[in-house]
DSSP file (Angstrom, degrees, kcal/mol; ACC not computed):
  #  RESIDUE AA STRUCTURE BP1 BP2  ACC     N-H-->O    O-->H-N    N-H-->O    O-->H-N    TCO  KAPPA ALPHA  PHI   PSI    X-CA   Y-CA   Z-CA
    1    1 A X              0   0    0      0, 0.0     2,-0.2     0, 0.0     0, 0.0   0.000 360.0 360.0 360.0 131.7  174.2  251.2   82.4
    2    2 A X        -     0   0    0      1,-0.0     2,-0.4     0, 0.0     0, 0.0  -0.593 360.0-128.6 -90.8 147.6  172.9  249.1   85.4
    3    3 A X        -     0   0    0     -2,-0.2     2,-0.1     1,-0.0     3,-0.1  -0.793  23.8-122.8 -94.8 136.1  170.0  246.7   85.0
    4    4 A X        -     0   0    0     -2,-0.4     2,-0.1     1,-0.1     3,-0.1  -0.449  34.0 -96.0 -75.0 152.4  167.2  247.0   87.5
    5    5 A X        -     0   0    0     -2,-0.1    -1,-0.1     1,-0.1     5,-0.1  -0.445  49.2-101.9 -63.4 136.4  166.3  244.0   89.6
    6    6 A X    >   -     0   0    0     -2,-0.1     3,-2.5     1,-0.1     4,-0.5  -0.386  30.4-117.1 -63.7 140.4  163.4  242.1   88.1
    7    7 A X  G >  S+     0   0    0      1,-0.3     3,-1.8     2,-0.2     6,-0.2   0.844 112.2  56.8 -47.7 -46.6  160.1  242.9   89.8
    8    8 A X  G 3  S+     0   0    0      1,-0.3    -1,-0.3     5,-0.1    -2,-0.1   0.700 104.5  53.6 -65.5 -14.7  159.5  239.3   90.9
    9    9 A X  G <  S+     0   0    0     -3,-2.5     2,-0.5     4,-0.0    -1,-0.3   0.485  87.2  98.8 -95.8  -2.8  162.8  239.3   92.7
   10   10 A X    <>  -     0   0    0     -3,-1.8     4,-2.3    -4,-0.5     3,-0.4  -0.742  68.4-143.8 -88.6 129.0  162.1  242.5   94.8
   11   11 A X  H  > S+     0   0    0     -2,-0.5     4,-2.5     1,-0.2     5,-0.2   0.868  97.2  59.1 -54.8 -44.2  161.0  241.9   98.3
   12   12 A X  H  > S+     0   0    0      1,-0.2     4,-2.3     2,-0.2    -1,-0.2   0.903 109.5  43.6 -56.7 -43.1  158.5  244.8   98.2
   13   13 A X  H  > S+     0   0    0     -3,-0.4     4,-2.7    -6,-0.2     5,-0.4   0.899 110.5  54.4 -72.8 -37.7  156.7  243.4   95.3
   14   14 A X  H  X S+     0   0    0     -4,-2.3     4,-1.9    -7,-0.2    -2,-0.2   0.931 113.6  42.8 -63.8 -40.1  156.6  239.9   96.7
   15   15 A X  H  X S+     0   0    0     -4,-2.5     4,-2.1     2,-0.2    -2,-0.2   0.909 115.8  48.6 -64.5 -45.3  155.1  241.3  100.0
   16   16 A X  H  X S+     0   0    0     -4,-2.3     4,-2.3    -5,-0.2    -2,-0.2   0.957 114.6  43.5 -60.0 -56.3  152.6  243.5   98.1
   17   17 A X  H  X S+     0   0    0     -4,-2.7     4,-2.1     1,-0.2    -1,-0.2   0.849 113.0  52.8 -61.2 -39.2  151.4  240.8   95.7
   18   18 A X  H  X S+     0   0    0     -4,-1.9     4,-2.5    -5,-0.4    -1,-0.2   0.915 108.3  50.8 -64.7 -43.2  151.2  238.2   98.5
   19   19 A X  H  X S+     0   0    0     -4,-2.1     4,-2.3     1,-0.2    -2,-0.2   0.919 110.7  48.9 -60.1 -44.4  149.0  240.7  100.5
   20   20 A X  H  X S+     0   0    0     -4,-2.3     4,-2.6     1,-0.2    -1,-0.2   0.923 110.4  52.1 -60.8 -44.9  146.8  241.1   97.5
   21   21 A X  H  X S+     0   0    0     -4,-2.1     4,-2.0     1,-0.2    -2,-0.2   0.883 109.8  47.5 -65.0 -38.5  146.6  237.3   97.1
   22   22 A X  H  X S+     0   0    0     -4,-2.5     4,-2.6     2,-0.2    -1,-0.2   0.917 111.3  51.9 -70.2 -37.0  145.5  236.8  100.7
   23   23 A X  H  X S+     0   0    0     -4,-2.3     4,-2.2     1,-0.2    -2,-0.2   0.903 110.1  48.2 -61.5 -40.2  142.9  239.6  100.3
   24   24 A X  H  X S+     0   0    0     -4,-2.6     4,-0.6     2,-0.2    -1,-0.2   0.877 111.9  50.2 -67.6 -34.7  141.5  237.9   97.2
   25   25 A X  H  < S+     0   0    0     -4,-2.0     4,-0.5    -5,-0.2     3,-0.3   0.933 116.0  42.9 -67.8 -46.1  141.4  234.6   99.1
   26   26 A X  H >X S+     0   0    0     -4,-2.6     4,-2.8     1,-0.2     3,-0.6   0.776  93.9  81.6 -67.1 -30.9  139.6  236.2  102.0
   27   27 A X  H 3X S+     0   0    0     -4,-2.2     4,-2.3     1,-0.3    -1,-0.2   0.830  90.6  46.1 -54.4 -44.5  137.1  238.3  100.2
   28   28 A X  H 3X S+     0   0    0     -4,-0.6     4,-1.4    -3,-0.3    -1,-0.3   0.830 115.8  48.7 -67.2 -29.0  134.5  235.7   99.5
   29   29 A X  H <> S+     0   0    0     -3,-0.6     4,-1.4    -4,-0.5    -2,-0.2   0.899 113.2  47.2 -72.6 -40.6  134.7  234.5  103.1
   30   30 A X  H  X>S+     0   0    0     -4,-2.8     5,-2.4     1,-0.2     4,-0.8   0.856 107.4  56.0 -69.0 -34.9  134.4  238.0  104.4
   31   31 A X  H ><5S+     0   0    0     -4,-2.3     3,-0.6    -5,-0.3    -1,-0.2   0.892 106.5  51.3 -63.9 -37.2  131.5  238.7  102.1
   32   32 A X  H 3<5S+     0   0    0     -4,-1.4    -1,-0.2     1,-0.2    -2,-0.2   0.837 110.7  48.4 -69.0 -29.3  129.7  235.8  103.6
   33   33 A X  H 3<5S-     0   0    0     -4,-1.4    -1,-0.2     2,-0.2    -2,-0.2   0.573 114.5-121.8 -81.1 -11.6  130.4  237.1  107.1
   34   34 A X  T <<5S+     0   0    0     -4,-0.8     2,-0.3    -3,-0.6    -3,-0.2   0.738  73.3 104.6  79.5  23.5  129.2  240.5  106.0
   35   35 A X      < -     0   0    0     -5,-2.4    -1,-0.3     4,-0.0     2,-0.2  -0.899  63.1-124.3-134.4 162.0  132.4  242.4  106.7
   36   36 A X     >  -     0   0    0     -2,-0.3     4,-2.8    -3,-0.1     5,-0.1  -0.558  34.8-105.8 -96.9 165.9  135.3  243.9  104.9
   37   37 A X  H  > S+     0   0    0      1,-0.2     4,-2.1     2,-0.2     5,-0.2   0.925 121.2  51.6 -64.9 -43.6  139.0  243.1  105.6
   38   38 A X  H  > S+     0   0    0      2,-0.2     4,-1.8     1,-0.2    -1,-0.2   0.873 111.4  49.2 -61.2 -34.6  139.7  246.4  107.4
   39   39 A X  H  > S+     0   0    0      2,-0.2     4,-2.6     1,-0.2    -2,-0.2   0.932 107.5  56.0 -66.2 -42.7  136.6  245.6  109.6
   40   40 A X  H  X S+     0   0    0     -4,-2.8     4,-2.4     1,-0.2    -2,-0.2   0.891 105.8  50.6 -49.3 -45.2  137.9  242.2  110.2
   41   41 A X  H  X S+     0   0    0     -4,-2.1     4,-2.0     2,-0.2    -1,-0.2   0.901 109.0  49.8 -67.5 -37.3  141.1  243.6  111.5
   42   42 A X  H  X S+     0   0    0     -4,-1.8     4,-1.9     1,-0.2    -2,-0.2   0.941 111.4  50.6 -66.6 -42.4  139.3  246.0  113.9
   43   43 A X  H  X S+     0   0    0     -4,-2.6     4,-2.6     1,-0.2    -2,-0.2   0.883 106.2  54.9 -59.7 -39.8  137.3  242.9  115.1
   44   44 A X  H  X S+     0   0    0     -4,-2.4     4,-1.6     2,-0.2    -1,-0.2   0.925 105.8  51.8 -59.7 -43.3  140.5  240.9  115.6
   45   45 A X  H  X S+     0   0    0     -4,-2.0     4,-1.9     1,-0.2    -1,-0.2   0.924 113.7  44.8 -58.9 -44.0  141.9  243.7  117.8
   46   46 A X  H  < S+     0   0    0     -4,-1.9    -2,-0.2     1,-0.2    -1,-0.2   0.826 107.7  55.9 -72.6 -30.5  138.7  243.6  119.9
   47   47 A X  H  < S+     0   0    0     -4,-2.6    -1,-0.2     1,-0.2     3,-0.2   0.780 111.5  47.0 -73.9 -22.3  138.6  239.7  120.1
   48   48 A X  H  < S+     0   0    0     -4,-1.6     2,-0.2     1,-0.2    -2,-0.2   0.850 137.9   1.2 -75.4 -38.2  142.1  240.1  121.6
   49   49 A X  S  < S-     0   0    0     -4,-1.9     3,-0.4    -5,-0.2    -1,-0.2  -0.706  78.3-151.1-157.0  96.8  141.1  242.8  124.0
   50   50 A X  S    S+     0   0    0     -2,-0.2    46,-0.2    -3,-0.2    -3,-0.1  -0.273  71.2  36.0 -70.0 152.5  137.5  244.0  124.2
   51   51 A X  S    S+     0   0    0     44,-1.1    45,-0.2     1,-0.2    -1,-0.2   0.803  75.1 153.6  79.4  33.5  136.5  247.5  125.2
   52   52 A X  E     -A   95   0A   0     43,-0.9    43,-2.9    -3,-0.4    -1,-0.2  -0.475  44.2-108.1 -91.7 163.5  139.3  249.5  123.7
   53   53 A X  E  >  -A   94   0A   0     41,-0.2     4,-2.2    -2,-0.1    41,-0.2  -0.497  29.7-110.5 -84.4 163.2  139.2  253.1  122.7
   54   54 A X  H  > S+     0   0    0     39,-1.9     4,-2.7     1,-0.2     5,-0.2   0.914 120.7  55.3 -55.0 -43.7  139.3  254.2  119.0
   55   55 A X  H  > S+     0   0    0      1,-0.2     4,-2.3     2,-0.2    -1,-0.2   0.893 108.8  46.0 -59.1 -43.4  142.8  255.6  119.7
   56   56 A X  H  > S+     0   0    0      2,-0.2     4,-2.0     1,-0.2    -1,-0.2   0.877 111.0  51.2 -70.6 -33.7  144.1  252.2  121.0
   57   57 A X  H  X S+     0   0    0     -4,-2.2     4,-1.8     2,-0.2    -2,-0.2   0.922 112.1  49.2 -65.3 -44.7  142.5  250.3  118.1
   58   58 A X  H  X>S+     0   0    0     -4,-2.7     5,-2.8    -5,-0.2     4,-0.5   0.918 111.7  47.8 -53.8 -48.8  144.2  252.7  115.7
   59   59 A X  H ><5S+     0   0    0     -4,-2.3     3,-0.6     1,-0.2    -1,-0.2   0.875 108.8  53.0 -67.9 -38.9  147.5  252.3  117.4
   60   60 A X  H 3<5S+     0   0    0     -4,-2.0    -1,-0.2     1,-0.2    -2,-0.2   0.855 116.5  39.7 -63.9 -36.1  147.3  248.5  117.4
   61   61 A X  H 3<5S-     0   0    0     -4,-1.8    -1,-0.2    -5,-0.1    -2,-0.2   0.417 111.1-119.8 -94.4   1.1  146.6  248.5  113.6
   62   62 A X  T <<5S+     0   0    0     -3,-0.6     2,-0.3    -4,-0.5    -3,-0.2   0.921  74.1 123.8  61.4  41.7  149.2  251.3  112.9
   63   63 A X      < -     0   0    0     -5,-2.8     2,-0.3    -6,-0.1    -1,-0.2  -0.768  67.3 -97.7-127.4 167.8  146.4  253.5  111.5
   64   64 A X    >>  -     0   0    0     -2,-0.3     3,-2.1     1,-0.1     4,-1.4  -0.661  30.0-120.8 -87.3 148.7  145.0  256.9  112.2
   65   65 A X  H 3> S+     0   0    0      1,-0.3     4,-2.5    -2,-0.3    -1,-0.1   0.821 113.9  63.3 -57.5 -31.2  141.9  257.3  114.4
   66   66 A X  H 3> S+     0   0    0      1,-0.2     4,-0.6     2,-0.2    -1,-0.3   0.734 102.9  49.9 -69.5 -18.5  140.2  259.0  111.6
   67   67 A X  H <> S+     0   0    0     -3,-2.1     4,-0.8     2,-0.1    -2,-0.2   0.872 111.8  46.7 -73.6 -44.1  140.6  255.7  109.6
   68   68 A X  H  X S+     0   0    0     -4,-1.4     4,-2.6     1,-0.2     5,-0.2   0.841  98.0  70.1 -71.7 -38.5  139.2  253.6  112.4
   69   69 A X  H  X S+     0   0    0     -4,-2.5     4,-2.3     1,-0.2    -1,-0.2   0.904 101.2  43.4 -51.2 -52.5  136.1  255.8  113.2
   70   70 A X  H  X S+     0   0    0     -4,-0.6     4,-2.1     2,-0.2    -1,-0.2   0.902 112.7  53.8 -68.3 -32.5  134.1  255.1  110.0
   71   71 A X  H  X S+     0   0    0     -4,-0.8     4,-2.4     2,-0.2    -2,-0.2   0.937 111.1  46.5 -58.0 -47.1  135.0  251.3  110.2
   72   72 A X  H  X S+     0   0    0     -4,-2.6     4,-2.4     1,-0.2    -2,-0.2   0.899 109.2  55.0 -62.0 -44.2  133.6  251.3  113.8
   73   73 A X  H  X S+     0   0    0     -4,-2.3     4,-2.2    -5,-0.2    -1,-0.2   0.893 110.0  45.8 -57.7 -43.6  130.5  253.2  112.7
   74   74 A X  H  X S+     0   0    0     -4,-2.1     4,-1.4     2,-0.2    -1,-0.2   0.915 112.0  51.4 -69.8 -41.6  129.8  250.5  110.1
   75   75 A X  H  <>S+     0   0    0     -4,-2.4     5,-2.6     1,-0.2     6,-0.8   0.885 110.1  49.9 -57.6 -38.9  130.4  247.8  112.5
   76   76 A X  H ><5S+     0   0    0     -4,-2.4     3,-1.8     1,-0.2    -2,-0.2   0.908 107.3  53.3 -63.7 -44.1  128.0  249.4  114.9
   77   77 A X  H 3<5S+     0   0    0     -4,-2.2    -1,-0.2     1,-0.3    -2,-0.2   0.786 106.9  53.1 -62.5 -25.8  125.4  249.7  112.2
   78   78 A X  T 3<5S-     0   0    0     -4,-1.4    -1,-0.3    -5,-0.1    -2,-0.2   0.314 116.7-117.2 -92.1   6.4  125.9  245.9  111.6
   79   79 A X  T < 5S+     0   0    0     -3,-1.8    22,-0.4     2,-0.2    21,-0.3   0.809  84.9 116.8  61.4  36.3  125.2  245.3  115.4
   80   80 A X  S   <S+     0   0    0     -5,-2.6    18,-2.2     1,-0.2     2,-0.3   0.684  78.8  12.9-101.4 -25.9  128.8  243.8  115.8
   81   81 A X  E     -B   97   0A   0     -6,-0.8     2,-0.4    16,-0.3    16,-0.2  -0.890  64.4-142.5-139.0 171.0  130.1  246.5  118.2
   82   82 A X  E     -B   96   0A   0     14,-2.4    14,-2.4    -2,-0.3     2,-0.5  -0.996  13.0-144.7-136.4 143.4  128.8  249.3  120.4
   83   83 A X  E     +B   95   0A   0     -2,-0.4     2,-0.3    12,-0.2    12,-0.2  -0.881  20.9 173.0-109.8 138.2  130.4  252.7  121.0
   84   84 A X  E     -B   94   0A   0     10,-2.3    10,-3.6    -2,-0.5     2,-0.2  -0.995  33.9-110.5-137.9 149.6  130.2  254.6  124.3
   85   85 A X  E     -B   93   0A   0     -2,-0.3     8,-0.2     8,-0.2     5,-0.2  -0.557  41.7-105.8 -75.9 142.8  131.8  257.6  125.6
   86   86 A X        -     0   0    0      6,-3.1     6,-0.1     3,-0.6    -1,-0.1  -0.427  16.5-143.0 -66.8 139.7  134.4  257.1  128.3
   87   87 A X  S    S+     0   0    0      1,-0.2     3,-0.2    -2,-0.1    -1,-0.1   0.844 103.1  45.4 -67.6 -33.3  133.2  258.1  131.8
   88   88 A X  S    S+     0   0    0      1,-0.3     2,-0.4     2,-0.0    -1,-0.2   0.810 127.9  21.3 -82.1 -34.1  136.6  259.4  132.6
   89   89 A X    >   -     0   0    0      3,-0.1     3,-1.2     1,-0.1    -3,-0.6  -0.914  61.6-161.8-143.1 110.3  137.3  261.3  129.3
   90   90 A X  T 3  S+     0   0    0     -2,-0.4    -1,-0.1     1,-0.3    -4,-0.1   0.676  91.7  63.2 -64.1 -21.2  134.3  262.3  127.2
   91   91 A X  T 3  S+     0   0    0     -6,-0.1     2,-0.4     2,-0.0    -1,-0.3   0.758  90.4  83.3 -77.8 -21.4  136.6  262.8  124.2
   92   92 A X    <   -     0   0    0     -3,-1.2    -6,-3.1    -6,-0.1     2,-0.6  -0.666  66.5-155.0 -86.5 129.5  137.4  259.1  124.3
   93   93 A X  E     - B   0  85A   0     -2,-0.4   -39,-1.9    -8,-0.2     2,-0.3  -0.916   8.1-150.7-108.5 126.0  135.1  256.6  122.6
   94   94 A X  E     -AB  53  84A   0    -10,-3.6   -10,-2.3    -2,-0.6     2,-0.5  -0.684   6.6-152.1 -86.5 142.7  135.2  253.0  123.9
   95   95 A X  E     +AB  52  83A   0    -43,-2.9   -44,-1.1    -2,-0.3   -43,-0.9  -0.978  16.3 179.3-120.7 118.9  134.4  250.2  121.5
   96   96 A X  E     - B   0  82A   0    -14,-2.4   -14,-2.4    -2,-0.5     2,-0.2  -0.897  28.0-114.7-120.6 146.4  132.9  246.9  122.8
   97   97 A X  E     - B   0  81A   0     -2,-0.4   -16,-0.3   -16,-0.2     2,-0.2  -0.530  24.4-140.5 -74.5 144.4  131.8  243.8  121.0
   98   98 A X     >  -     0   0    0    -18,-2.2     4,-2.4    -2,-0.2     5,-0.2  -0.432  35.8 -98.0 -86.1 175.8  128.2  242.8  121.0
   99   99 A X  H  > S+     0   0    0      2,-0.2     4,-2.2     1,-0.2     5,-0.2   0.906 129.2  52.3 -63.6 -39.7  127.2  239.1  121.4
  100  100 A X  H  > S+     0   0    0    -21,-0.3     4,-1.5     1,-0.2    -1,-0.2   0.937 109.8  49.2 -58.1 -47.5  126.8  239.0  117.5
  101  101 A X  H  > S+     0   0    0    -22,-0.4     4,-0.7   -21,-0.2    -2,-0.2   0.874 110.2  50.2 -64.9 -37.8  130.4  240.5  117.2
  102  102 A X  H >X S+     0   0    0     -4,-2.4     3,-0.8     1,-0.2     4,-0.5   0.888 107.1  54.0 -65.4 -39.7  131.7  237.9  119.6
  103  103 A X  H >X S+     0   0    0     -4,-2.2     4,-1.6     1,-0.2     3,-0.6   0.793  97.5  67.0 -63.9 -29.9  130.1  235.0  117.7
  104  104 A X  H 3X S+     0   0    0     -4,-1.5     4,-2.2     1,-0.2    -1,-0.2   0.826  86.2  70.6 -62.8 -28.7  131.8  236.2  114.5
  105  105 A X  H << S+     0   0    0     -3,-0.8     4,-0.3    -4,-0.7    -1,-0.2   0.916 102.4  41.4 -51.5 -46.6  135.1  235.3  116.0
  106  106 A X  H X< S+     0   0    0     -3,-0.6     3,-1.4    -4,-0.5    -1,-0.2   0.928 113.8  52.2 -66.1 -47.1  134.3  231.6  115.7
  107  107 A X  H >< S+     0   0    0     -4,-1.6     3,-1.0     1,-0.2    -1,-0.2   0.781 101.7  62.6 -59.8 -28.1  132.8  232.0  112.3
  108  108 A X  T >X S+     0   0    0     -4,-2.2     3,-2.3     1,-0.2     4,-0.6   0.557  74.5  91.9 -78.7  -9.3  135.9  233.8  111.0
  109  109 A X  H <>  +     0   0    0     -3,-1.4     4,-1.9    -4,-0.3    -1,-0.2   0.732  68.0  76.8 -59.3 -21.2  138.1  230.9  111.6
  110  110 A X  H <> S+     0   0    0     -3,-1.0     4,-2.4     1,-0.2    -1,-0.3   0.796  85.6  64.2 -60.6 -26.4  137.4  229.8  108.0
  111  111 A X  H <> S+     0   0    0     -3,-2.3     4,-2.3     2,-0.2    -1,-0.2   0.964 104.9  41.7 -64.2 -50.3  139.9  232.5  107.0
  112  112 A X  H  X S+     0   0    0     -4,-0.6     4,-2.4     1,-0.2    -1,-0.2   0.885 115.1  52.2 -63.4 -38.7  142.8  230.9  108.6
  113  113 A X  H  X S+     0   0    0     -4,-1.9     4,-2.6     2,-0.2    -1,-0.2   0.904 109.1  49.1 -63.4 -43.9  141.7  227.5  107.4
  114  114 A X  H  X S+     0   0    0     -4,-2.4     4,-2.8     2,-0.2     5,-0.3   0.920 110.7  51.2 -64.5 -46.0  141.4  228.7  103.9
  115  115 A X  H  X S+     0   0    0     -4,-2.3     4,-2.6     2,-0.2    -2,-0.2   0.938 112.3  46.0 -57.0 -49.8  144.9  230.2  104.0
  116  116 A X  H  X>S+     0   0    0     -4,-2.4     4,-1.2     1,-0.2     5,-0.6   0.946 114.7  47.6 -59.1 -51.6  146.5  227.0  105.4
  117  117 A X  H  <5S+     0   0    0     -4,-2.6    -2,-0.2     1,-0.2    -1,-0.2   0.901 117.9  41.1 -60.2 -43.7  144.6  224.9  102.7
  118  118 A X  H  <5S+     0   0    0     -4,-2.8    -1,-0.2     1,-0.2    -2,-0.2   0.885 108.1  59.1 -73.6 -39.4  145.6  227.1   99.9
  119  119 A X  H  <5S-     0   0    0     -4,-2.6    -1,-0.2    -5,-0.3    -2,-0.2   0.801  86.8-145.8 -65.9 -29.3  149.2  227.8  100.9
  120  120 A X  T  <5 +     0   0    0     -4,-1.2     2,-0.3     1,-0.3    -3,-0.1   0.769  58.3 123.3  66.1  24.5  150.3  224.2  100.8
  121  121 A X      < -     0   0    0     -5,-0.6    -1,-0.3     1,-0.0    -2,-0.1  -0.814  65.8-108.6-115.6 154.2  152.6  224.9  103.7
  122  122 A X     >  -     0   0    0     -2,-0.3     4,-2.2     1,-0.1     5,-0.2  -0.388  31.1-111.8 -73.6 161.1  152.8  223.3  107.1
  123  123 A X  H  > S+     0   0    0      1,-0.2     4,-3.0     2,-0.2     5,-0.2   0.900 120.5  54.5 -58.3 -40.0  151.7  225.3  110.1
  124  124 A X  H  > S+     0   0    0      1,-0.2     4,-2.3     2,-0.2    -1,-0.2   0.912 108.0  48.0 -60.2 -45.0  155.3  225.4  111.3
  125  125 A X  H  > S+     0   0    0      2,-0.2     4,-2.4     1,-0.2    -1,-0.2   0.896 112.2  49.3 -66.5 -40.8  156.4  226.9  107.9
  126  126 A X  H  X S+     0   0    0     -4,-2.2     4,-2.5     2,-0.2    -2,-0.2   0.924 111.6  49.3 -63.2 -46.4  153.6  229.5  108.1
  127  127 A X  H  X S+     0   0    0     -4,-3.0     4,-2.1     2,-0.2    -2,-0.2   0.924 111.5  48.9 -56.9 -46.3  154.5  230.5  111.7
  128  128 A X  H  X S+     0   0    0     -4,-2.3     4,-2.0     1,-0.2    -2,-0.2   0.901 111.7  48.7 -65.4 -42.4  158.1  230.8  110.8
  129  129 A X  H  X S+     0   0    0     -4,-2.4     4,-2.3     1,-0.2    -1,-0.2   0.915 111.0  50.9 -64.6 -40.2  157.4  233.0  107.7
  130  130 A X  H  X S+     0   0    0     -4,-2.5     4,-2.4     1,-0.2    -2,-0.2   0.875 108.1  51.9 -62.7 -39.1  155.1  235.2  109.8
  131  131 A X  H  X S+     0   0    0     -4,-2.1     4,-2.0     1,-0.2    -1,-0.2   0.901 111.0  47.9 -67.3 -39.1  157.8  235.6  112.4
  132  132 A X  H  X S+     0   0    0     -4,-2.0     4,-2.3     2,-0.2    -2,-0.2   0.892 111.7  48.4 -70.3 -37.4  160.3  236.7  109.8
  133  133 A X  H  X S+     0   0    0     -4,-2.3     4,-2.6     2,-0.2    -2,-0.2   0.893 112.6  49.8 -68.3 -38.7  157.9  239.2  108.2
  134  134 A X  H  X S+     0   0    0     -4,-2.4     4,-2.0    -5,-0.2    -2,-0.2   0.860 109.0  51.5 -66.1 -34.2  157.1  240.6  111.6
  135  135 A X  H  X S+     0   0    0     -4,-2.0     4,-2.5     2,-0.2    -2,-0.2   0.939 110.9  49.5 -65.7 -46.2  160.9  240.9  112.4
  136  136 A X  H  X S+     0   0    0     -4,-2.3     4,-2.3     1,-0.2    -2,-0.2   0.945 111.9  48.0 -59.7 -50.4  161.2  242.8  109.0
  137  137 A X  H  X S+     0   0    0     -4,-2.6     4,-1.5     1,-0.2     6,-0.3   0.877 110.0  52.1 -57.0 -40.2  158.3  245.1  109.9
  138  138 A X  H  <>S+     0   0    0     -4,-2.0     5,-2.2     1,-0.2     6,-1.1   0.928 111.1  46.9 -66.6 -45.5  159.7  245.8  113.3
  139  139 A X  H ><5S+     0   0    0     -4,-2.5     3,-0.6     1,-0.2    -1,-0.2   0.866 112.9  48.8 -63.2 -35.3  163.0  246.7  111.9
  140  140 A X  H 3<5S+     0   0    0     -4,-2.3    -1,-0.2     1,-0.2    -2,-0.2   0.712 118.0  39.8 -74.8 -21.8  161.5  249.0  109.2
  141  141 A X  T 3<5S-     0   0    0     -4,-1.5    -1,-0.2    -3,-0.3    -2,-0.2   0.162 111.5-115.5-114.0  17.9  159.3  250.8  111.7
  142  142 A X  T X 5S+     0   0    0     -3,-0.6     3,-0.7    -4,-0.2    -3,-0.2   0.713  76.4 131.3  55.3  26.0  161.9  250.9  114.5
  143  143 A X  T 3 < +     0   0    0     -5,-2.2    -4,-0.2    -6,-0.3    -5,-0.1   0.722  61.5  67.8 -75.0 -19.6  159.8  248.7  116.8
  144  144 A X  T 3         0   0    0     -6,-1.1    -1,-0.2     1,-0.3    -5,-0.1   0.705 360.0 360.0 -72.8 -16.4  162.9  246.5  117.4
  145  145 A X    <         0   0    0     -3,-0.7    -1,-0.3    -7,-0.2    -2,-0.1   0.502 360.0 360.0 -72.1 360.0  164.5  249.4  119.4
């Protein structure tokens, strides 16, 4: 009879539980900003490149468009983004940041600061860890090819 690898030694559990820990750290900060973590991810995509379609936001986050649409609708209800139909393709909905949504970028810096403070790691260590996790994700999703 073989013994299973203890849970805390399994990479999948380490990644999962670390993701939960980061979410718990971010939650009170996101609550103060009035957004959820998935909404924060959508806003991050738009802070990088404003005026994207729902489909491009979904692709960037590796999610389905049907998952992004309700997030964007709630962001629009909070006056953080606006949706408009593409002039070239009426089926495509473009999402643009409002001034309020743009200002939230600066206010959200507290999340990264909280992570650095809580982690007790240097910026160099966190950057290196992120690069390794991204390399693993790329290999598992065939992005490396």
